[in-house]
N, C-alpha and C positions, 0 to 999 in steps of 0.2 A: 405088563400092559401091552396090548396088541398094537403094533405099529400099523396105522391105517390112515385113510383120508380123514379130514377134519369132520367131527360130528357136531351138528348144529341141532339144538333141542328146543322144542316149544315148551310152553309153561307146564303142561301136564307131564311131559317126559322128564323135565328137570325136577319136578316134585317127586316123581317116581324114583329117580336116581338118588335124590336126597334121602328118601325114605328107605331105600334099599341099603344105602351106606350106613344109616343109623340103626336100622332094625336087624338086618342080616349080617352086616360086617361088624357092627358093634361100636362104631365111632360115635361118641356122644354129640348131640346137636349143638351143645355149647362149644365144643371144639371147632366145629365147622363155622359157627358164628364168630368165634374169636379170630380164626384165620382170615375170614372175610373182612373183619374190622381192621386187622393189621394191614391187609393189602390196601384198603381204602385210606388208612392213615398215611401210609407211605406215599400213595399217589397224591394226597393233599399236599404233603411237603414238597414233592417234586413239582406239582403244578404251581405252587407258590414260589418255587426256586429258593426255598428257605430250608437248607439242610443243617443249619447251625443252631436250631432251637435249643434253648436252655443255657446258652453261653452268656456271659456277662455283657458282651458287646451287642447282642441282638435284641431289638425291640420285639416283644411277643407278637407272633402271628395271630391274627384274629380270625376264628373260624366259627361259623354258625351251622350246626347240624339240625336240619329240619326233619323231624321224625314222625312217621305214622304209627299206627297201633299194631301192624303186622310185623313179621320177622324182618322185613326190610328196615323198619324203624328200629328194631333191635340192633341191626348192623350199625345204624347211625348213632345210637346211644353208645355202643361199644367203641366205635371210632372216636367219638368225643372223649371218652375216658382215656383211650390210648394217647390221643393227642395232648390232652391235659397233662398226663404224666410225663410227656416229653417237653413240657414247658410252654405249650401253646395256650393262648387265651381262648379256650373253647367254651361255647355257649350252646345250649340245646333249646329248640323250640318244638314242643310237642303239639302237633296239629291234628292228631287222631282222636278217636273216641275212647276215653279211658275205660269204658265198659267192654271194649273189644280188644284190649291188650292181650297178646299171646303170652304164654308163660315165660318164654325166653325174653321177650321184649320188656315185660314187667320186671324181670330180674335185672336186665341191663340198666333200666331206668333207675332202679333202686341203688345199684352200684354207683351211678353218677351222683345221686343224691347224697350217698355216704361220703363221697369225695368233695361234696359241696360245689359241684360244677353248676354254674348258674343256669337257671331256666328263665326263659322270657316268654311273654305273651304277645308282644307287639314290637318286634325288633325293627330298628332302622337298617334295612338291608345294605345300604351303601356304607355302613360302618365296618364291614367285614372284608377281609382279603379273599376268603373262599367260602362259598356256601356248599354244604353237603346235602344233596337231595336224597333223602331216605324216606319218602312219603309212601309210595305204593309198591314198587318192585314189579315182578313179572305176573302177579296174580290179578291185575286189573281187568275187569270184564265188562264194565259199563262206562259211559262217558263221564268225564269229570265235570261237576257242576258245583254251584254254591260256594261255600267257604274254601273248599279245596281249589276251585278254579281261581279264587281271589288270591290264595297263597302262591299259586304257580305264576299268576300274572305279576305279582310283586317281585318274585324271584327274577323273572325275565326282565322286568323293567329296571332292576337295580344296577345293571351294568357290572355286577360282581361275577367273577369266574365261578363256575359251578362244576362240582364233581357229582355225578349221578351214581348211586349204588345199584348195581345190576342192570338197570335200564332207566332212562329218563322217565319220571312220573308223567303219565298221560299217554305214553306210547304203548300200543299193543305189542306184547312180546311175540305173538304168533304171526301177526300180519304187517307190522310196521306202520300202521295207520295212526293218526292222531285221534285220541278218544276225547274229543271236545277241545281240549287244550293240553299242552305238554311243556315240560321244562326243557329249555335249550341249554345243553351241557357243553362244557369245553372238553371234559374227559368223562368216560363211563368205565367204571370198574365192574366187570360182569363176572359172576361166580362160575368158575370152572370151564363152562362151555358157552360158545356164542349162541345167541338166540336170533331167530329170523328177523325180529323187529329191529335189531341193531344193524342189519345188513340191507334190508329192503327199504326203499324210499316211500314216504318221507322220513321214517324213523331214523334212517342212517344219517340224515342231515341234522337231527337233534342230538345224536349221541356224541358227536365230536370224536376224539381219539378213543378207541375202545381197547381196554386192557383186560384180557382174560386172566383171572387170578386162580391159581391152583390152591383150592381150599381143602382138598383131600376127598372129594366125591369120587366114588369108584364108577368107572364107565368101561365096560368090556364089549360094547356094541361093535360089530365087525361087518361092514357092508360087503366085503369080499366074500363073506360066507352067506350072503343073501339076507342079512338083517335089514329090516325096513327102517325108515326114518329119513332125516334130512342130513345131507352131507355136502362138503365142498372139497373139490380136488385141490391138491397142492403140487408143487413142482416135483417133490419126491415120488409122487404117484406116476409120473410120466413113464419111468422105466418099466413099470409094470403094465401100463396101458398100451403104449405104442407097440405095434406088432414088430417082431424081430425082422431084421434085414440080413439074411444070410449072405455070406461073401460069394457063394457060388450061384446066387440067384440071377435072373434075367428080367427084362422089362415085363414079361408076362407074369413072372413070379410075384411082382409087387403090386398087382392089381390093375384092372382096367375099368375106367369110368366113362360112361356115356352121359354127356351133359346136353340136355335139351333146353335151350335158352335163346333169348334174343329175338328181336323183331326189327323191322325197318327203323333206322335211327336209334336202335338200342343194342348195337353190337357189343358195347362195353360190358354189359351184364354177362354175356356168355364168355367173354374173355376173362373177366375177373373170376368167375366160377371155375373155369378150366384151369386157369393159372393157380388158383388156390389149391386145386386138387394136385396139380403137378408139384407144387412146392410143399405138399404134405407127404410126398414120397411115393405116390402111385406111379406105376411104370408107364401107363399109356392112357391118353385121354382122347376121346372122339367127341367133337361138338356137332350136334344136329341143330341147325338153325335155318332161317329163311335164306333164300338164294341171294338176296341183296347184300348179305354180310360176308360172302365168300372172300372177296378181295381184301376187305378190311382185316378179317381174322387171319388170313394167310400171311398178312404183313405183321400184325401185332403179335401173333403167337404161332410161329411156324412149328413149334414142338407138338402142337395138337393136330390130330387128323380131323378131317372135315367132311360132313355130309349135309346137303341142303334140301329144302323142299319149298313148294309153293302152296300146297293145299294140305289140309288135315289128312286126307287120304294118302298123299305122298309121305307125310311124316309117319303115319301108321305103318306103311310098308317098310320104311327105313328102320323104325323101332323093331319090327319083327325080324328084319335082317340082322340087326346088331344085338338083339336080345341075348343070344347065347354067348356072344363075344364078351359082353360086359359082365363085370363082377358086381357093379353097383350102378344105379342110375339116378341122376339129379335132374329135376325138372322145375321150371317156373320163372327164373330170373329174367326180367325184361321181355316177357313174351306177349304182354298185353292180355286183358281179361275178356277177350271176345269169344265168339263161338268156336273159332278154330282152336284156340287154346283149350277150351273146355273139351272138345272132341279128342284132342291129343291126350289130355290128362285122363279122361275116362278110358281111353284105349290102354293107356299105361297101367291104370289100376285094374284092368281086366287080365293082366298078365299074372304069372304065378312064380313065387319062389325067390326072385331077386330082390335085394334090399333097395328101397327107393327113398329118395329125399325130395320132398315137395316144399317149395318156397314161393313167396311173392305171388305172382299171377296164377300159378297153379293152385294156390289156395283161394285166391279171390274169386275164381270162377266156380268154386264148389260151394259158394254160399247157399245154404238151404238144402244141401245134398250130402249130408254126413254119412248117409247109408253107403255111398260109394267107397268111403274110407273103411267102413266096418266090413265090407264084403271083400276087400283086397286080401289075397292069400300070400302073405310074405311080410318081412320086416318093413315097417313104414315109419319114417321120421319126418315130422312136420316142423318147420322153422319159422313161424309167424312172428312179426313184431306185434305190439299191443293193438295197433289199428287193424291189422290183418286178422288178428284173433277175434276182435269185436265183429268184423264183417262175417267171419266164418261161423261164429256161434250165435250172433244176434244179441250178445251181451253188450253193455255199454263199456267204454274205455274206463270210466270211473269204477265200475264194478270189478273189472279185472285188476286194476291197479290197487284196489283196496284189499284184495286177497289173491295175489298171483300164485302162491303155492297151492292154495285150495282149488283155484280155477284150473291150473295146469294138471293137478292130480286127478281131478274129476274127469276132465276131458280125456286124458290118456287112458284112464280106466274104462270109461264108457265106450270109447271108440277103438280100443286095442292098438294104440299107436304110441310111439315115443314122441313127446311134444317138447320142443325147445322154444320156450316163450321168451322172445328177445326184448330186453329193456335195459335200463341202466344196471339192473341186476338180473341177468338171464336165469330163468328157472327151467330146469329140465325134469320132466316126469315120465315115468314108464307105467305100463298097465299094472304091474305088480312089482314091488321092490322100492328102492330108495328114490327120493327126490333130491336133486342137486341144485344148490344155489351157487352161481359162478361168482368168484371173488376177484377174477382178473379183469383187465380192461380199464378204459378211461373215457372221459368225455370227448376226446379227440376222435374216437371211433364213430361218432355220429356224423358220418360222411358218406356221400354217394358211393355205392359199390361195396361197402363194408359187409352188408348182409350176403351179397353174392359170393364174396370170398368165403364166408362161413359155410355156405352151401357146398362149395367145392371141397373144403376141408372135411366136412362130414362125409361126403361121398368117397373121398380118398381113404379115410379110416375104415369105412365099411368094405371097400374093395380090397383093402389089405388084410382083412380078417378080424377087425375089431368087433367085439361083442356088440350086436345092434342096440342093445339096451344101455350100453355104456358109451357108444360112439357119439351120441348127441351131446352129452355132458363133456366128454373129452374134447370134442370139436370146439365147443363154446369156450372151454378153458384155454386151449391152444390159440384160438382166435384172439382172446383177450390178452394173453401173454405176448403175442405178436404185436398187438396194438400198444402194449406197454413198452416194448422194445422200440417201436416206431416213435412213440412220444419222447422217449429218452434221446433219440437221434434227431428228431425234427421239431418237437414241441407240439402240443395238442392243437394249437390254432392252425397249423399248416399241414396236418396229417391228411393223407389220401389213402384210398384203398390199395394203391400200389405200394405205399409204405408198409401197410400191414402185411402184404404178401412177402416183402423183403424181410420183415421181422420174423417170419416163420423159420427162416434159416437159423437165426440165433437161438430161438427157444427150443427147437428140436435138437440142436447140437448140445445145448446145456442139459436137456432131459436125458441124454445118453450117458452123461458123465456120472 
């Protein structure tokens, strides 16, 4: 098996991998279902903290497996059988359409009947220690209504702990949205690979603790070789991503970043971006900002060089002067969305060749002018949060939140940019190739200046020679890891952007080990 970053699959990709394993590799589907059921049964026992089932001193654990007619229901019937044979008081409730039973599910139901495992039609949900949700699985494509909605409501109102098989019923496996209503699980055992719906909100909040179960599905997808799909970076990937730092290098060797940021009373934005770049290992940073910020920045960040302007024309002259010096350019944090900012951004987009990061007000001033992005000649990374993305595209926040992967992918492809769509789960998309869902970070990072730090991190990785199409995802991952280190040190409630910057030292040191 190829050692690579974590592969995340949508419903169609998972079905394809299942089919490939069954038809091309020759693993019987019954074997995959049996392994899935064993994983669920073990998780039920762990969830109930009852590992002594079958002994004389233990009262039987009561488990209700709620099963649909698809293969997810088959996993539920098989789990009930395995639990029953372990001494668990297992009951099944078939809520699907008997005319739509899959072959495997019908077989598993028959095995339960041969063992005389009880079936119920109207259970008292509160009478059980654990409920196993095996109603829909990842194939759900339309909103839950009618009897199914009533079943889900009863499960949620029971107060009984729930284990979901593969994904909580009612959650879109591909988008993470609630399809009318959804089961609220304490634990989800997902088969082989994570699905976007388990990671994106609100689905993430319904899944509880997610346990990937190795059931023997073969996956040889490799993003390092250009394979498309959805992936998540892990700590082990940092050694491969972070540019080398040779012992005989100098400050010019490690990259130079021009940070165009800040306005009157917004000096902090430029400081956080520049500091984020310096703490991500670039050798030199020059801040281009308004004249009023000179004394503040010379005091706050003496490591950075400084250039100032009063007008857009002066800023353009300075950009032209330092363009050849810079290896990467960051623009936008704290600049204000007025005409001066727009003129500066358009001048920057008219340059050629250098990788550019646009954030915050550099994006806000481009509302209705996506052609300027498309016409830029060179690598371009955009780092909007959901609100900025809505202003940039004219889409509603709700539309973007309902399908962040799809929205990010379409925007990146149509405009030829790398898009880092910031939210509780940041999604990074490139014009061609993988999409990345970031799994690092925490709620404490929702603090002023946090996005400015990410801008600087991204610029530093670009300046140091990171692949432009990987730099956005790598920066989001590093940013989140630094935030996790900051939470460990300070707690989520008290975290500041400065704490995230200090956390960068820890995570990059660990990444080299």
